[in-house]
Z-matrix of the N, CA and C atoms (Angstrom, degrees):
N
C 1 1.469
C 2 1.486 1 115.43
N 3 1.282 2 118.45 1 137.06
C 4 1.430 3 121.51 2 178.73
C 5 1.592 4 115.54 3 -145.28
N 6 1.255 5 114.08 4 140.68
C 7 1.502 6 119.53 5 178.13
C 8 1.567 7 107.81 6 -118.76
N 9 1.323 8 118.00 7 128.94
C 10 1.451 9 119.29 8 176.60
C 11 1.542 10 106.76 9 -105.03
N 12 1.267 11 111.89 10 126.32
C 13 1.578 12 119.35 11 175.07
C 14 1.567 13 107.45 12 -87.28
N 15 1.191 14 119.30 13 124.44
C 16 1.497 15 117.44 14 177.25
C 17 1.549 16 105.02 15 -79.77
N 18 1.359 17 120.73 16 162.00
C 19 1.374 18 126.74 17 -178.12
C 20 1.578 19 110.96 18 -61.88
N 21 1.292 20 119.19 19 -44.44
C 22 1.553 21 116.15 20 170.23
C 23 1.411 22 115.67 21 -53.45
N 24 1.411 23 117.03 22 -42.31
C 25 1.517 24 123.43 23 -176.42
C 26 1.606 25 100.94 24 -60.87
N 27 1.307 26 114.79 25 -52.48
C 28 1.490 27 114.24 26 -165.12
C 29 1.496 28 104.01 27 -67.08
N 30 1.323 29 123.34 28 -39.64
C 31 1.484 30 122.97 29 173.25
C 32 1.442 31 114.31 30 -47.57
N 33 1.308 32 111.65 31 -55.53
C 34 1.509 33 120.79 32 -177.91
C 35 1.584 34 112.56 33 -54.79
N 36 1.419 35 110.75 34 -50.59
C 37 1.576 36 117.26 35 177.73
C 38 1.448 37 107.60 36 -54.36
N 39 1.365 38 117.89 37 -58.02
C 40 1.503 39 113.92 38 -179.93
C 41 1.533 40 118.18 39 -55.85
N 42 1.369 41 117.75 40 -34.83
C 43 1.281 42 122.18 41 177.15
C 44 1.665 43 112.30 42 -60.95
N 45 1.400 44 111.75 43 -41.61
C 46 1.389 45 117.23 44 176.20
C 47 1.486 46 116.45 45 -73.13
N 48 1.365 47 112.19 46 -35.16
C 49 1.416 48 120.93 47 -179.32
C 50 1.549 49 117.85 48 -59.42
N 51 1.389 50 111.04 49 -38.79
C 52 1.451 51 116.27 50 -173.91
C 53 1.498 52 121.01 51 53.82
N 54 1.416 53 112.33 52 -115.96
C 55 1.506 54 110.04 53 175.97
C 56 1.461 55 109.48 54 -108.23
N 57 1.366 56 122.27 55 16.78
C 58 1.434 57 124.76 56 -178.53
C 59 1.526 58 106.13 57 -69.02
N 60 1.344 59 115.63 58 134.78
C 61 1.473 60 122.58 59 -177.80
C 62 1.561 61 105.85 60 -99.07
N 63 1.356 62 112.90 61 165.61
C 64 1.522 63 116.10 62 173.35
C 65 1.477 64 107.21 63 126.78
N 66 1.389 65 110.08 64 175.46
C 67 1.495 66 120.76 65 -173.66
C 68 1.453 67 109.13 66 -103.56
N 69 1.291 68 120.80 67 140.17
C 70 1.422 69 125.63 68 175.33
C 71 1.612 70 114.94 69 -60.72
N 72 1.321 71 115.66 70 130.01
C 73 1.339 72 121.28 71 -174.30
C 74 1.520 73 106.51 72 -132.05
N 75 1.278 74 121.97 73 117.22
C 76 1.473 75 125.64 74 172.72
C 77 1.530 76 105.11 75 -79.33
N 78 1.347 77 110.81 76 100.98
C 79 1.445 78 117.21 77 -166.45
C 80 1.515 79 105.14 78 -101.70
N 81 1.358 80 114.37 79 135.40
C 82 1.474 81 121.02 80 178.74
C 83 1.527 82 104.56 81 -96.86
N 84 1.342 83 122.37 82 110.27
C 85 1.435 84 122.12 83 -179.97
C 86 1.519 85 114.09 84 -96.74
N 87 1.216 86 117.80 85 128.22
C 88 1.489 87 121.95 86 -179.74
C 89 1.496 88 112.89 87 -117.17
N 90 1.440 89 119.99 88 5.68
C 91 1.383 90 128.04 89 178.13
C 92 1.617 91 107.60 90 -55.74
N 93 1.284 92 117.51 91 119.61
C 94 1.417 93 120.39 92 172.51
C 95 1.694 94 112.71 93 81.05
N 96 1.229 95 111.78 94 -4.79
C 97 1.465 96 114.66 95 176.95
C 98 1.394 97 122.14 96 -84.60
N 99 1.202 98 117.80 97 -6.32
C 100 1.614 99 128.43 98 -177.55
C 101 1.400 100 120.82 99 90.27
N 102 1.399 101 117.87 100 -39.36
C 103 1.448 102 116.07 101 174.41
C 104 1.543 103 113.58 102 -156.06
N 105 1.296 104 124.12 103 175.33
C 106 1.306 105 122.94 104 -173.72
C 107 1.622 106 115.91 105 -68.22
N 108 1.286 107 113.37 106 -17.79
C 109 1.493 108 117.77 107 176.94
C 110 1.472 109 111.74 108 -82.31
N 111 1.279 110 122.56 109 -12.76
C 112 1.417 111 129.94 110 175.19
C 113 1.488 112 115.57 111 -115.93
N 114 1.442 113 105.30 112 102.37
C 115 1.527 114 115.07 113 -178.42
C 116 1.304 115 109.34 114 -160.98
N 117 1.411 116 112.97 115 176.07
C 118 1.492 117 117.68 116 175.54
C 119 1.492 118 110.75 117 -131.02
N 120 1.271 119 118.10 118 156.70
C 121 1.478 120 123.43 119 -179.34
C 122 1.570 121 106.36 120 -94.21
N 123 1.344 122 109.82 121 140.53
C 124 1.496 123 121.34 122 176.77
C 125 1.545 124 105.05 123 -133.48
N 126 1.302 125 111.04 124 165.02
C 127 1.588 126 115.03 125 168.77
C 128 1.428 127 108.30 126 -99.95
N 129 1.343 128 115.25 127 127.73
C 130 1.506 129 122.74 128 -177.89
C 131 1.471 130 104.57 129 -120.82
N 132 1.303 131 121.35 130 144.93
C 133 1.435 132 129.92 131 167.24
C 134 1.562 133 106.15 132 -100.84
N 135 1.530 134 108.69 133 117.26
C 136 1.524 135 110.91 134 -176.00
C 137 1.523 136 98.63 135 -112.24
N 138 1.287 137 109.23 136 163.63
C 139 1.485 138 125.77 137 167.84
C 140 1.369 139 118.46 138 -66.39
N 141 1.394 140 114.95 139 -44.98
C 142 1.505 141 119.42 140 174.29
C 143 1.521 142 103.95 141 -162.79
N 144 1.332 143 113.92 142 170.20
C 145 1.349 144 126.60 143 178.31
C 146 1.568 145 110.60 144 -80.28
N 147 1.359 146 111.02 145 147.70
C 148 1.528 147 114.30 146 -179.36
C 149 1.648 148 105.54 147 -108.15
N 150 1.304 149 112.46 148 175.32
C 151 1.478 150 117.53 149 177.84
C 152 1.634 151 113.30 150 -62.46
N 153 1.411 152 113.31 151 -21.97
C 154 1.465 153 117.54 152 175.96
C 155 1.392 154 116.67 153 -83.09
N 156 1.380 155 118.47 154 -2.98
C 157 1.476 156 124.76 155 -178.12
C 158 1.518 157 115.64 156 -91.25
N 159 1.269 158 117.49 157 149.82
C 160 1.535 159 128.70 158 168.66
C 161 1.478 160 103.38 159 -128.24
N 162 1.345 161 110.30 160 171.04
C 163 1.463 162 118.70 161 179.78
C 164 1.608 163 99.87 162 -118.62
N 165 1.383 164 106.50 163 147.12
C 166 1.545 165 121.22 164 162.91
C 167 1.378 166 112.44 165 -119.20
N 168 1.379 167 120.91 166 148.87
C 169 1.361 168 123.57 167 175.35
C 170 1.386 169 119.26 168 -70.71
N 171 1.390 170 117.41 169 150.85
C 172 1.548 171 120.88 170 176.43
C 173 1.480 172 102.20 171 -148.57
N 174 1.444 173 111.43 172 176.74
C 175 1.392 174 114.77 173 174.20
C 176 1.571 175 112.56 174 -88.64
N 177 1.352 176 112.97 175 12.71
C 178 1.508 177 113.68 176 175.67
C 179 1.586 178 109.17 177 -128.81
N 180 1.290 179 109.19 178 15.60
C 181 1.524 180 113.75 179 172.68
C 182 1.555 181 102.32 180 115.26
N 183 1.460 182 112.23 181 -175.74
C 184 1.398 183 117.54 182 177.45
C 185 1.364 184 119.45 183 -69.61
N 186 1.347 185 117.71 184 131.73
C 187 1.468 186 122.02 185 174.51
C 188 1.551 187 111.04 186 -108.89
N 189 1.340 188 112.60 187 137.44
C 190 1.502 189 115.95 188 179.19
C 191 1.547 190 111.34 189 -79.06
N 192 1.340 191 111.94 190 156.91
C 193 1.578 192 119.19 191 175.57
C 194 1.518 193 100.00 192 -159.30
N 195 1.343 194 116.37 193 147.12
C 196 1.349 195 122.59 194 176.58
C 197 1.437 196 108.45 195 -73.47
N 198 1.424 197 122.01 196 131.22
C 199 1.426 198 128.11 197 -179.74
C 200 1.501 199 109.10 198 -44.91
N 201 1.271 200 121.29 199 -54.38
C 202 1.406 201 121.38 200 -172.43
C 203 1.539 202 112.89 201 -66.38
N 204 1.273 203 118.65 202 -17.47
C 205 1.496 204 115.41 203 -178.24
C 206 1.609 205 109.87 204 -98.76
N 207 1.301 206 120.16 205 -2.26
C 208 1.467 207 123.44 206 -177.34
C 209 1.472 208 115.33 207 -73.24
N 210 1.378 209 113.36 208 -16.45
C 211 1.459 210 114.39 209 174.30
C 212 1.568 211 113.01 210 -75.77
N 213 1.350 212 116.34 211 -7.65
C 214 1.490 213 117.99 212 175.75
C 215 1.434 214 114.36 213 -86.57
N 216 1.333 215 114.15 214 -12.14
C 217 1.538 216 120.20 215 177.17
C 218 1.441 217 114.77 216 -93.24
N 219 1.449 218 115.99 217 155.01
C 220 1.466 219 121.70 218 168.81
C 221 1.510 220 112.52 219 -87.44
N 222 1.336 221 112.05 220 176.02
C 223 1.415 222 121.32 221 -178.96
C 224 1.483 223 112.25 222 -63.97
N 225 1.323 224 112.27 223 -46.36
C 226 1.626 225 118.29 224 -174.50
C 227 1.561 226 103.93 225 -123.85
N 228 1.247 227 113.45 226 121.80
C 229 1.464 228 124.68 227 177.34
C 230 1.507 229 110.90 228 -129.83
N 231 1.341 230 111.08 229 157.41
C 232 1.456 231 120.93 230 173.92
C 233 1.554 232 109.24 231 -126.66
N 234 1.307 233 113.09 232 144.57
C 235 1.443 234 125.85 233 174.21
C 236 1.615 235 106.52 234 -113.14
N 237 1.316 236 121.86 235 106.87
C 238 1.357 237 123.59 236 -172.68
C 239 1.532 238 106.33 237 -121.23
N 240 1.370 239 116.40 238 178.31
C 241 1.415 240 121.89 239 -173.80
C 242 1.626 241 102.26 240 -139.69
N 243 1.377 242 113.55 241 132.57
C 244 1.448 243 125.84 242 173.53
C 245 1.453 244 112.34 243 -109.64
N 246 1.286 245 113.29 244 102.54
C 247 1.490 246 119.48 245 -178.96
C 248 1.450 247 118.62 246 -54.36
N 249 1.366 248 111.05 247 -42.23
C 250 1.442 249 117.86 248 177.54
C 251 1.586 250 118.42 249 -50.43
N 252 1.294 251 107.82 250 -41.60
C 253 1.562 252 111.80 251 178.41
C 254 1.628 253 113.40 252 -107.93
N 255 1.230 254 111.29 253 1.73
C 256 1.434 255 117.46 254 -176.77
C 257 1.542 256 114.31 255 55.41
N 258 1.372 257 111.83 256 41.39
C 259 1.378 258 114.44 257 179.17
C 260 1.564 259 115.09 258 -124.17
N 261 1.385 260 112.06 259 146.05
C 262 1.478 261 115.36 260 173.51
C 263 1.502 262 106.49 261 -87.99
N 264 1.371 263 114.24 262 144.83
C 265 1.499 264 116.63 263 -178.05
C 266 1.584 265 108.28 264 -130.13
N 267 1.396 266 110.43 265 128.90
C 268 1.458 267 114.95 266 -177.84
C 269 1.591 268 102.06 267 -105.33
N 270 1.348 269 114.00 268 128.24
C 271 1.405 270 118.66 269 -170.84
C 272 1.493 271 109.25 270 -152.67
N 273 1.277 272 121.07 271 167.26
C 274 1.448 273 131.14 272 176.22
C 275 1.590 274 103.46 273 -137.31
N 276 1.304 275 114.92 274 -176.86
C 277 1.581 276 123.26 275 -175.39
C 278 1.519 277 101.39 276 -69.96
N 279 1.363 278 118.59 277 -31.81
C 280 1.479 279 119.58 278 -174.69
C 281 1.539 280 119.29 279 -99.70
N 282 1.233 281 116.00 280 -10.44
C 283 1.494 282 113.95 281 -174.03
C 284 1.662 283 108.74 282 -168.69
N 285 1.435 284 108.03 283 163.87
C 286 1.466 285 115.75 284 170.02
C 287 1.488 286 102.81 285 -102.60
N 288 1.365 287 111.54 286 140.27
C 289 1.550 288 118.46 287 179.11
C 290 1.570 289 102.20 288 -94.51
N 291 1.309 290 114.41 289 -48.53
C 292 1.557 291 121.83 290 -174.69
C 293 1.468 292 106.84 291 -149.04
N 294 1.252 293 120.40 292 129.06
C 295 1.637 294 119.32 293 174.56
C 296 1.455 295 105.74 294 -101.13
N 297 1.290 296 125.07 295 12.01
C 298 1.473 297 126.05 296 -179.40
C 299 1.456 298 107.73 297 -146.50
N 300 1.390 299 124.13 298 55.11
C 301 1.523 300 119.98 299 -174.79
C 302 1.465 301 111.12 300 -71.90
N 303 1.358 302 113.39 301 121.91
C 304 1.412 303 119.67 302 174.77
C 305 1.418 304 114.69 303 -81.01
N 306 1.361 305 117.39 304 150.55
C 307 1.460 306 121.87 305 178.45
C 308 1.511 307 105.29 306 -114.94
N 309 1.366 308 115.78 307 129.04
C 310 1.458 309 122.73 308 -170.59
C 311 1.616 310 109.06 309 -135.47
N 312 1.303 311 109.63 310 159.77
C 313 1.469 312 115.02 311 172.85
C 314 1.560 313 112.43 312 -83.56
N 315 1.355 314 120.72 313 -175.60
C 316 1.430 315 120.12 314 -174.14
C 317 1.399 316 118.66 315 -59.35
N 318 1.486 317 113.27 316 -23.47
C 319 1.423 318 114.23 317 179.87
C 320 1.592 319 113.43 318 -90.12
N 321 1.381 320 118.87 319 -1.27
C 322 1.441 321 119.53 320 -179.69
C 323 1.494 322 109.03 321 97.74
N 324 1.276 323 119.75 322 -1.24
C 325 1.456 324 126.02 323 175.19
C 326 1.501 325 114.39 324 -65.45
N 327 1.249 326 121.91 325 114.67
C 328 1.482 327 123.61 326 -173.66
C 329 1.506 328 110.48 327 -64.95
N 330 1.331 329 116.01 328 135.23
C 331 1.442 330 118.70 329 -177.46
C 332 1.557 331 109.86 330 -95.67
N 333 1.268 332 119.02 331 147.21
C 334 1.492 333 124.38 332 -174.33
C 335 1.494 334 103.94 333 -128.83
N 336 1.449 335 112.36 334 157.17
C 337 1.523 336 109.35 335 -178.25
C 338 1.451 337 119.48 336 -61.84
N 339 1.382 338 117.55 337 -28.52
C 340 1.374 339 116.08 338 -179.06
C 341 1.580 340 117.55 339 -90.86
N 342 1.437 341 114.31 340 19.47
C 343 1.465 342 119.60 341 -174.75
C 344 1.523 343 112.15 342 -79.63
């Protein structure tokens, strides 16, 4: 499994990240979605991996993902950035996973450019 981060996506993530430390985690959030099969992926900066995490390859190094949520992903994915809507987009050749990927800290708090 591999995810390619485009240069515009990396720039946006770094802008939002600011001085937040941690490892990139492609986090599958099911909060308020009803069940584990209904969720959305976000980018979360976590302090460390847990026993439930695995890594996937990327052009920026290993990215964490929960083992149980990895079956929702495709073998080859791209995280891109659309300037017009100021949104990160997680996609593959066959589908869009999320057209508005949020970037959060380890508590799930959304990061904004002025943070």
